[in-house]
C-alpha positions as CSV (number, residue, x, y, z in Angstrom):
1,M,101.1,-122.8,-36.0
2,K,102.1,-121.5,-32.9
3,S,102.4,-117.9,-34.6
4,L,98.8,-118.7,-36.2
5,K,97.2,-118.4,-32.5
6,T,99.1,-116.3,-31.3
7,T,98.3,-113.8,-34.6
8,I,94.7,-114.8,-34.0
9,L,94.6,-114.3,-30.0
10,S,96.0,-111.0,-30.4
11,L,93.7,-109.6,-33.0
12,A,90.8,-111.3,-30.5
13,V,92.4,-108.7,-28.2
14,L,92.5,-106.2,-30.3
15,A,89.1,-106.8,-31.6
16,G,87.8,-106.5,-28.4
17,V,89.2,-103.5,-27.1
18,T,88.4,-101.2,-29.6
19,G,85.1,-103.2,-29.5
20,A,85.1,-101.5,-25.5
21,L,86.4,-98.2,-27.1
22,V,83.8,-97.8,-29.0
23,T,80.9,-98.7,-27.3
24,N,82.0,-96.1,-24.4
25,A,82.4,-93.6,-27.0
26,A,79.4,-94.1,-28.6
27,E,77.4,-94.6,-24.9
28,S,78.7,-91.3,-23.7
29,T,76.7,-88.9,-26.2
30,V,73.9,-91.0,-27.5
31,G,72.1,-89.9,-24.1
32,Q,72.5,-86.9,-24.2
33,D,69.6,-84.4,-24.7
34,P,70.1,-80.8,-26.6
35,T,69.3,-78.5,-24.9
36,V,66.9,-76.8,-26.0
37,Y,65.4,-72.6,-24.8
38,N,62.4,-70.2,-25.5
39,W,63.8,-67.8,-27.2
40,T,62.9,-63.6,-27.3
41,K,63.8,-61.5,-30.0
42,P,62.2,-57.8,-30.0
43,G,59.4,-57.8,-33.3
44,S,59.8,-61.3,-34.1
45,P,57.6,-64.6,-32.7
46,N,59.1,-66.4,-29.8
47,F,60.9,-69.5,-30.9
48,Q,61.6,-72.8,-29.0
49,G,64.9,-74.6,-30.1
50,T,68.4,-75.0,-29.4
51,V,71.5,-72.3,-29.9
52,S,71.9,-72.9,-33.4
53,A,68.2,-73.3,-34.5
54,A,67.7,-70.3,-33.1
55,Q,70.7,-68.7,-34.9
56,S,69.2,-69.8,-38.2
57,N,66.1,-69.0,-37.4
58,Y,66.4,-65.4,-36.5
59,N,69.5,-65.0,-38.8
60,C,72.0,-63.5,-36.4
61,S,75.1,-65.5,-35.5
62,G,77.8,-63.1,-35.0
63,A,79.3,-61.4,-32.0
64,G,77.6,-58.1,-32.3
65,S,74.6,-56.4,-30.3
66,V,71.8,-59.2,-28.8
67,C,69.8,-60.5,-31.6
68,A,67.5,-62.4,-28.7
69,T,68.2,-64.3,-25.5
70,G,66.8,-67.7,-24.2
71,T,65.4,-69.3,-21.0
72,R,66.4,-73.5,-21.3
73,V,63.7,-75.4,-21.4
74,S,65.4,-78.7,-21.3
75,G,68.7,-80.0,-21.3
76,T,71.9,-79.3,-19.3
77,G,73.5,-76.1,-20.5
78,P,73.1,-73.2,-19.1
79,L,69.7,-71.4,-17.5
80,N,69.8,-68.7,-20.0
81,A,71.6,-67.7,-23.5
82,T,72.0,-65.3,-25.9
83,I,72.7,-65.0,-29.5
84,R,74.4,-61.8,-31.6
85,F,74.1,-60.4,-34.5
86,N,76.0,-60.9,-37.3
């Protein structure tokens, strides 16, 4: 009987610690808003969105010459961003 109580207590402690860690991990990513930029590309309409959305919109996600530049509108990323041609 003592072994059963020890096992149950151990599982309860493990569940509590695991729950605390999972809660901290979830809270660290949930409250963060993505960084949104106003994007400009010569000859194309302006676009507002994240870096990955702009890469998709302008079809450029490589390391070549400058494709479009962005100025931060919201979020905590850099003030300016650049995406490049493929």
